[in-house]
C-alpha positions as CSV (number, residue, x, y, z in Angstrom):
1,M,-10.5,8.4,-36.4
2,T,-11.1,5.9,-33.5
3,Y,-8.5,4.6,-31.2
4,A,-9.1,1.1,-32.6
5,E,-8.2,2.4,-36.0
6,A,-5.1,4.4,-34.6
7,R,-3.9,1.1,-32.9
8,R,-4.2,-0.9,-36.0
9,R,-2.0,1.6,-37.9
10,L,1.0,1.4,-35.5
11,P,3.3,-1.4,-35.2
12,A,2.9,-3.6,-32.1
13,W,5.9,-2.4,-30.3
14,L,4.9,1.1,-30.6
15,R,1.4,0.5,-30.0
16,R,2.2,-1.0,-26.6
17,R,4.2,1.9,-25.6
18,V,1.9,4.7,-27.1
19,F,-1.5,3.2,-25.8
20,T,-0.1,2.9,-22.3
21,F,-3.5,2.8,-20.3
22,E,-4.8,0.0,-22.5
23,T,-1.5,-1.9,-22.0
24,F,-1.6,-1.2,-18.3
25,I,-5.2,-2.7,-18.1
26,E,-4.2,-5.6,-20.2
27,E,-1.3,-6.5,-18.2
28,S,-3.4,-6.1,-14.9
29,V,-6.1,-8.4,-16.1
30,S,-3.6,-10.9,-17.3
31,R,-1.7,-11.0,-13.7
32,F,-5.3,-11.2,-12.0
33,A,-6.1,-14.2,-14.2
34,R,-2.8,-16.0,-13.3
35,E,-3.3,-15.8,-9.5
36,L,-6.8,-17.1,-9.6
37,P,-7.1,-20.9,-8.7
38,E,-8.5,-23.6,-11.0
39,G,-12.2,-23.5,-11.0
40,A,-12.8,-20.3,-9.1
41,R,-16.1,-18.5,-10.0
42,L,-15.3,-15.0,-11.6
43,L,-17.7,-12.3,-12.2
44,D,-16.8,-9.8,-15.0
45,A,-19.2,-6.9,-13.9
46,G,-19.4,-4.6,-17.0
47,A,-17.9,-7.1,-19.4
48,G,-18.8,-5.3,-22.8
49,E,-18.0,-7.6,-25.5
50,A,-16.2,-10.0,-22.9
51,Q,-12.9,-9.2,-24.4
52,Y,-11.0,-10.6,-21.4
53,A,-12.9,-13.9,-21.3
54,H,-10.0,-15.8,-23.2
55,L,-7.5,-15.0,-20.2
56,F,-9.6,-17.2,-17.9
57,P,-10.0,-20.6,-19.5
58,H,-9.3,-22.1,-16.0
59,V,-12.2,-20.6,-14.2
60,R,-15.8,-20.3,-14.4
61,Y,-16.1,-17.0,-16.2
62,T,-19.3,-15.0,-16.0
63,G,-19.8,-11.8,-18.0
64,V,-22.5,-9.3,-17.2
65,D,-23.3,-5.9,-18.8
66,L,-26.2,-3.7,-19.4
67,A,-25.2,-3.7,-23.3
68,I,-25.9,0.0,-23.8
69,G,-22.3,1.3,-24.0
70,D,-21.5,1.0,-27.6
71,P,-24.2,0.3,-30.3
72,A,-21.4,-1.4,-32.6
73,W,-20.4,-3.8,-30.1
74,D,-21.2,-7.5,-30.1
75,Y,-22.7,-8.5,-26.8
76,R,-23.6,-12.0,-27.6
77,R,-20.9,-13.6,-25.6
78,L,-22.3,-12.2,-22.3
79,H,-23.9,-14.7,-19.8
80,A,-26.5,-12.1,-18.6
81,I,-27.7,-8.6,-19.5
82,A,-28.4,-6.8,-16.3
83,D,-28.1,-3.7,-14.2
84,L,-25.1,-3.9,-12.2
85,E,-27.4,-2.4,-9.3
86,R,-29.5,-5.5,-9.5
87,L,-27.5,-8.6,-10.4
88,P,-29.4,-11.7,-11.0
89,F,-27.2,-13.8,-8.5
90,A,-27.4,-15.1,-5.1
91,D,-25.3,-13.7,-2.3
92,A,-21.8,-14.8,-2.1
93,S,-21.9,-16.5,-5.6
94,F,-18.4,-15.5,-6.9
95,D,-14.8,-15.9,-5.7
96,A,-13.4,-13.0,-7.6
97,A,-14.6,-10.0,-9.8
98,L,-13.4,-7.8,-12.4
99,H,-14.8,-4.2,-12.8
100,I,-12.7,-2.7,-15.7
101,V,-13.2,1.0,-16.9
102,T,-16.9,0.6,-15.9
103,L,-17.2,2.6,-12.9
104,E,-17.4,6.0,-14.8
105,H,-20.5,4.7,-16.7
106,L,-22.5,4.1,-13.6
107,A,-24.9,6.9,-12.5
108,R,-25.0,5.3,-8.9
109,P,-21.5,4.0,-8.4
110,A,-21.8,3.4,-4.7
111,A,-25.0,1.3,-5.1
112,A,-23.4,-0.7,-7.9
113,L,-20.2,-1.6,-5.8
114,Q,-22.5,-2.5,-2.7
115,E,-24.4,-4.8,-5.0
116,L,-21.1,-6.3,-6.5
117,A,-19.9,-6.7,-2.8
118,R,-23.3,-8.6,-2.1
119,V,-22.6,-11.3,-4.8
120,M,-19.0,-12.1,-3.8
121,R,-18.1,-14.3,-1.0
122,P,-16.1,-12.9,2.0
123,G,-12.2,-12.7,1.1
124,A,-13.1,-12.7,-2.6
125,A,-10.7,-10.7,-4.7
126,L,-11.7,-7.5,-6.9
127,L,-9.7,-5.8,-9.6
128,L,-11.1,-2.5,-10.5
129,V,-9.7,-0.2,-13.1
130,A,-11.2,3.4,-13.4
131,P,-10.1,6.6,-15.3
132,Q,-9.0,9.9,-13.8
133,E,-7.6,11.9,-16.8
134,W,-9.5,10.3,-19.8
135,E,-11.5,11.7,-22.6
136,V,-15.3,11.4,-22.7
137,H,-16.3,7.8,-24.1
138,Q,-19.4,5.9,-24.7
139,A,-21.5,9.1,-24.5
140,P,-24.1,9.9,-23.1
141,H,-23.3,7.1,-20.5
142,D,-20.2,8.6,-19.2
143,Y,-20.6,10.3,-15.8
144,Y,-17.5,10.4,-13.5
145,R,-13.8,10.4,-13.1
146,Y,-12.1,9.1,-10.0
147,T,-9.2,10.2,-7.9
148,R,-7.6,7.5,-5.7
149,F,-9.4,9.1,-2.6
150,G,-12.6,8.8,-4.1
151,L,-12.0,5.1,-5.0
152,E,-10.7,4.5,-1.5
153,H,-14.0,5.9,-0.2
154,L,-16.3,4.1,-2.6
155,L,-14.7,0.9,-2.0
156,G,-14.6,1.3,1.7
157,Q,-18.1,2.2,1.9
158,A,-19.2,-0.9,-0.1
159,G,-17.4,-3.3,2.0
160,F,-14.1,-3.8,0.6
161,R,-10.6,-3.6,2.0
162,I,-8.0,-2.1,-0.3
163,E,-4.7,-4.0,-0.9
164,E,-3.3,-1.7,-3.5
165,I,-4.2,1.4,-5.6
166,R,-1.6,2.0,-8.4
167,P,-1.9,5.1,-10.9
168,A,-1.3,4.3,-14.7
169,G,1.7,6.6,-14.9
170,G,1.9,10.3,-14.6
171,L,1.8,13.5,-16.2
172,F,3.8,12.7,-19.1
173,L,1.7,9.7,-19.9
174,V,-1.3,12.1,-19.9
175,I,0.5,14.5,-22.3
176,S,1.1,11.5,-24.5
177,R,-2.3,10.6,-24.5
178,R,-3.6,14.1,-25.4
179,L,-1.2,13.9,-28.6
180,L,-3.1,10.9,-29.6
181,N,-6.4,12.9,-28.8
182,A,-5.2,15.1,-31.4
183,C,-4.4,12.5,-34.0
184,Q,-8.2,11.5,-33.5
185,M,-9.2,14.8,-34.6
186,L,-6.5,15.3,-37.4
187,P,-5.6,11.7,-38.7
188,W,-2.8,13.1,-40.9
189,L,-0.9,14.0,-37.6
190,L,-0.5,10.5,-36.7
191,P,3.0,9.8,-38.5
192,L,4.2,13.1,-36.7
193,F,2.7,12.7,-33.1
194,A,2.9,9.1,-32.6
195,P,6.8,9.2,-32.2
196,L,6.5,12.2,-30.3
197,A,3.8,10.5,-27.9
198,L,6.5,7.8,-27.4
199,V,9.3,10.1,-26.6
200,T,6.9,11.9,-24.0
201,A,5.8,8.6,-22.4
202,L,9.5,7.7,-21.9
203,L,9.8,10.8,-19.6
204,D,7.2,9.5,-17.3
205,P,9.5,8.3,-14.6
206,L,10.4,11.9,-14.0
207,D,7.1,12.4,-12.4
208,S,7.3,10.9,-9.0
209,R,3.9,12.3,-7.5
210,K,1.7,11.0,-10.1
211,D,-1.0,13.3,-9.3
212,F,-1.9,13.6,-13.0
213,T,-2.7,10.1,-14.2
214,L,-4.9,8.5,-16.7
215,G,-6.4,6.2,-14.2
216,Y,-5.9,3.6,-11.2
217,R,-5.6,0.0,-10.8
218,C,-7.5,-1.2,-7.4
219,L,-7.0,-4.6,-5.9
220,A,-9.2,-5.1,-3.0
221,R,-11.0,-8.0,-1.2
222,R,-14.6,-8.4,0.2
223,N,-14.8,-7.8,3.9
């Protein structure tokens, strides 16, 4: 059973509380979209199926991906199919950029971030989300996981100044996710484990350190 199938089988209120990393990402992208001014030039670097394009009707959205992540995906909504290390755009072409759960799929993440910085104007905003405690996905193109310190290092080296790095919850959300992993393997566990995953997720405020986290949201600006 895939995560998409599991999400469809749960009521909406439970889905948002159990699939917490997906909810975290959707809320982060929605907020980023609301803060962009009318007509801004936005690059979605690693856009996949351009699933977030509908959140940006007021800006000039450009979706780019290498289109190898998932053979079942529909890449026809992309504006360009390109290697993120060699983007087909001039210097300082964009006012903002998205880079959502893509960094782990890049064999040379430092080079890709430097290329992303090249096509962004000085002061342009970047929203990046990357996983730390997440399962293998889009194999074999799944290479890395990131701590906040690794992200700080890579972004700083690429020419970004970081405004915020926020974890997507802590240990109990990781445990909740692992219960869903078990449901992937044994779908008959879903009616039992989905409520348990919800209860576990509700305990997450007890973890103040957030050293175990599903991933991070990074807000940064091009120097």
